[in-house]
VOGU-3710 file (C-alpha; in Angstrom, 3 decimals, decimal comma):
1> mpffplrwla> 119,268/92,637/82,042  116,382/90,484/83,376  114,793/91,654/86,592  113,939/89,199/89,347  111,591/90,366/92,101  112,290/89,813/95,778  111,031/86,616/97,282  110,276/87,612/100,817  106,930/85,801/100,686  108,710/82,494/100,167
11> ciclttivvg> 108,382/81,805/103,868  104,685/81,140/103,443  103,884/77,505/103,923  104,704/75,677/100,720  101,876/73,249/101,197  99,561/75,958/99,847  101,221/75,762/96,438  99,379/73,794/93,796  101,415/72,313/90,988  99,719/71,371/87,746
21> gfrsptpvea> 96,828/72,513/85,595  93,704/74,493/86,304  91,061/73,288/88,668  87,464/73,171/87,547  85,717/75,902/89,523  82,339/75,566/91,184  79,931/77,768/89,211  78,558/80,842/90,950  74,958/80,597/92,092  73,917/83,975/90,687
31> adflyplsvt> 75,371/86,225/88,028  76,103/89,469/89,838  79,174/91,491/90,673  80,644/90,531/94,040  83,768/92,724/94,442  84,719/94,299/91,116  88,198/95,765/91,173  89,121/96,448/87,576  87,405/96,951/84,232  88,425/97,025/80,589
41> vapggdmfva> 86,344/97,546/77,468  86,927/96,088/73,983  86,427/98,237/70,853  83,173/96,387/70,095  81,774/97,234/73,530  82,278/93,955/75,395  83,276/94,640/78,998  85,562/92,498/81,157  85,575/92,946/84,936  88,052/91,506/87,438
51> drnlpgvwkl> 86,153/90,372/90,525  88,250/89,532/93,584  85,466/87,517/95,245  84,327/85,522/92,225  87,302/85,006/91,933  87,813/85,581/88,247  86,578/87,618/85,309  83,082/88,577/84,251  82,149/89,375/80,651  79,308/91,739/79,902
61> sggkllvhfq> 78,196/91,340/76,317  74,911/92,238/74,659  73,378/93,208/77,995  74,104/89,808/79,525  76,566/89,114/82,349  78,521/85,880/82,026  81,373/84,242/83,871  84,308/84,509/81,478  86,636/82,634/83,816  86,158/81,517/87,400
71> gskkfrtpln> 89,210/80,562/89,398  89,430/78,285/92,380  88,916/79,451/95,955  92,121/77,596/96,800  95,095/79,922/97,360  98,057/79,749/94,958  95,843/78,796/92,008  95,457/80,975/88,876  93,385/84,133/89,391  92,575/83,243/92,983
81> aircvrldek> 93,670/86,775/93,893  92,962/88,626/90,671  93,831/92,332/90,846  93,407/93,809/87,370  92,402/93,242/83,742  93,520/95,012/80,547  93,569/94,339/76,806  96,870/93,989/74,942  97,708/95,658/71,612  95,909/92,855/69,738
91> gnllagdsat> 92,798/92,869/71,910  93,698/89,818/73,940  92,632/89,870/77,589  95,331/90,152/80,267  94,899/89,659/84,012  97,174/90,222/86,970  97,088/87,777/89,930  98,968/88,065/93,208  98,088/84,495/94,344  100,424/83,070/91,678
101> rnvyrfdaeg> 102,596/86,190/91,286  101,970/86,469/87,558  100,250/88,159/84,652  98,131/85,984/82,358  97,036/86,237/78,722  93,808/84,474/77,788  94,127/82,134/74,839  91,603/81,418/72,068  89,923/78,846/74,287  89,404/81,364/77,068
111> kpqpitktsn> 92,056/79,927/79,392  94,584/82,133/81,145  98,199/81,357/80,228  101,065/82,702/82,394  103,303/85,285/80,767  106,344/85,339/83,033  108,541/82,342/83,669  107,130/80,116/86,389  108,568/77,839/89,061  106,277/75,602/91,134
121> gmgligipmd> 103,358/77,556/89,723  104,712/80,920/90,827  105,691/83,696/88,420  108,044/86,687/88,685  105,580/89,410/89,634  104,738/89,942/93,295  101,542/92,024/93,550  100,420/93,168/90,098  98,133/96,105/90,837  97,654/97,271/87,238
131> iavnskgdiy> 98,706/96,512/83,670  99,303/98,698/80,647  100,481/97,840/77,132  102,295/100,007/74,606  101,966/99,983/70,816  104,853/97,486/70,498  103,160/94,953/72,760  105,425/95,530/75,762  103,511/94,921/78,983  104,010/97,248/81,961
141> vsdleihrvv> 103,035/96,110/85,461  102,960/98,044/88,725  104,315/95,656/91,348  103,234/96,869/94,760  105,357/94,261/96,554  108,628/95,787/95,400  107,280/99,329/94,658  108,471/99,279/91,082  107,093/99,502/87,589  108,403/96,596/85,554
151> kiphgsdqpe> 108,199/95,824/81,827  107,744/92,457/80,193  109,119/93,006/76,679  107,028/91,657/73,816  107,790/87,952/73,361  109,731/87,684/76,655  108,935/85,903/79,910  111,343/87,989/81,998  110,293/91,281/83,717  112,715/94,181/83,584
161> evcevsgcrg> 112,772/97,064/86,047  111,643/100,411/84,645  111,642/102,630/87,700  110,961/102,723/91,424  107,675/104,384/92,488  106,694/104,023/96,125  103,111/102,836/96,517  102,708/102,290/92,784  99,211/101,291/91,707  97,452/102,443/88,516
171> lfvdktdavw> 99,140/102,415/85,098  98,145/103,790/81,723  99,938/104,054/78,359  98,867/107,068/76,319  98,917/107,584/72,542  102,625/108,604/72,668  103,537/105,373/74,498  104,245/107,340/77,667  103,470/105,452/80,903  101,412/107,182/83,578
181> vvsttsdqlh> 101,852/105,877/87,129  99,677/106,429/90,188  101,319/106,466/93,632  99,601/106,481/97,014  102,531/108,254/98,659  104,135/111,587/97,844  104,033/112,890/94,246  100,952/110,921/93,327  100,960/111,022/89,538  104,022/110,373/87,358
191> riaadgeqti> 104,608/110,274/83,606  107,413/108,295/81,992  107,969/109,294/78,357  108,841/106,684/75,710  112,469/107,874/75,868  112,542/107,271/79,641  112,277/110,870/80,803  110,229/111,067/84,050  107,939/113,938/84,979  105,915/114,498/88,119
201> vvpgrpfqfp> 102,455/115,510/86,891  100,809/115,927/90,283  103,283/116,669/93,105  102,509/116,142/96,774  99,479/114,303/98,122  96,271/116,033/97,000  94,413/112,728/96,692  93,184/110,666/99,659  93,712/107,189/98,141  94,381/107,197/94,399
211> htvvvgsdgt> 93,990/103,941/92,522  93,935/104,170/88,738  94,367/106,656/85,889  93,377/106,971/82,237  94,352/109,649/79,749  92,173/110,990/76,935  93,336/111,756/73,400  93,647/115,436/74,331  96,063/114,664/77,167  93,530/115,143/79,986
221> aylcdgyakt> 94,019/112,627/82,761  91,247/111,160/84,916  92,113/109,632/88,279  90,056/107,393/90,540  90,224/108,231/94,298  88,618/105,557/96,470  88,567/107,267/99,878  87,403/110,573/98,432  84,714/108,808/96,347  85,850/111,033/93,498
231> iwkitsggkp> 86,911/110,933/89,869  89,438/113,716/89,376  90,162/115,550/86,130  93,701/116,802/85,538  94,228/118,999/82,482  97,660/119,492/80,969  99,669/121,592/83,398  96,614/122,146/85,592  95,553/121,253/89,087  93,135/118,399/89,852
241> eallageplv> 89,438/119,245/89,821  86,574/116,951/90,735  84,696/115,584/87,739  82,374/113,527/89,952  82,338/113,339/93,751  80,071/111,261/95,996  76,964/109,385/94,977  76,551/107,051/93,233  80,227/106,272/93,945  80,935/104,485/97,223
251> gpvglamrdd> 84,515/103,278/96,893  85,701/103,517/93,281  88,865/101,608/92,415  89,054/100,541/88,756  89,024/102,899/85,765  88,959/102,462/82,019  88,144/104,694/79,066  86,597/104,033/75,679  85,237/106,635/73,209  85,261/109,525/75,710
261> llyvadprak> 83,348/107,492/78,273  84,824/106,483/81,634  84,096/103,078/83,184  84,412/102,864/86,950  84,600/99,631/88,983  83,347/100,167/92,515  83,681/97,128/94,789  81,831/98,718/97,705  78,868/99,523/95,485  79,223/96,084/93,825
271> avftvdlagk> 78,773/97,859/90,526  80,318/99,340/87,431  79,377/102,867/86,405  79,881/104,848/83,230  80,764/108,520/83,633  80,701/110,936/80,721  83,125/113,816/80,441  80,524/116,186/81,917  80,518/114,093/85,121  77,157/112,327/84,649
281> atkvtyeane> 77,221/108,801/86,099  75,078/105,851/85,042  75,047/102,412/86,644  75,727/99,642/84,187  72,756/97,266/84,147  72,558/93,731/82,831  70,651/90,496/83,004  72,008/87,180/84,141  72,689/84,664/81,426  70,500/81,603/81,934
//
């Protein structure tokens, strides 16, 4: 049965809604991260970073930082309030945006196209905090507005409710197609198997403010804790232990993993770091594209 999110924000003045196509953004004056919230890395090494204050998406390729897409500063326009980026099962870039209540897939021309059904420019997702994709192409979204994980089946434009998780934020789909969910409230890490069975991986509230999670091929989970300035390591059946705490992290939020290397988006440091599995952090450097 299709799932329709609550519309309690509908009371916001409708004059802020923009109907029609994409506005041409004013180019940024300098190529540098402003407030990076989320990061994803393609198999070839290209990095995409969601920047709330751009607003839009950066692309780091060949050591050069470029604006992949810059949205408008006007509210209720696509990617004005970008929250997250992820790649789908075919390597296409996805982005979640709370300004237009939708998830977007970038087309071959580099333009974001809405995935859920829209009305007056608004989609069916409230606050998409993170995105994950399974091997079938189903898209999972953590909707913080309604405190639920929803699924957009492959080829559909209608979200379906998966489960309720209070304070849901980070999502990750592992190699078994199980969905891992981060919660800021009690029982802060959940796992939903492909058959729907739910397990509490980390009970209680050991983390100060957890944001995102990734899971390695061996089943080890890594969790980003903004307030604690820590990347936690959680082995199968084990308790969390700090992989990296403190400097150079200032307020880590976004987390991705590629080839046993963690990528951490830190908006307070205005930087992205790589962290190896021994806990060594390196700031990602780049040059502006002229």
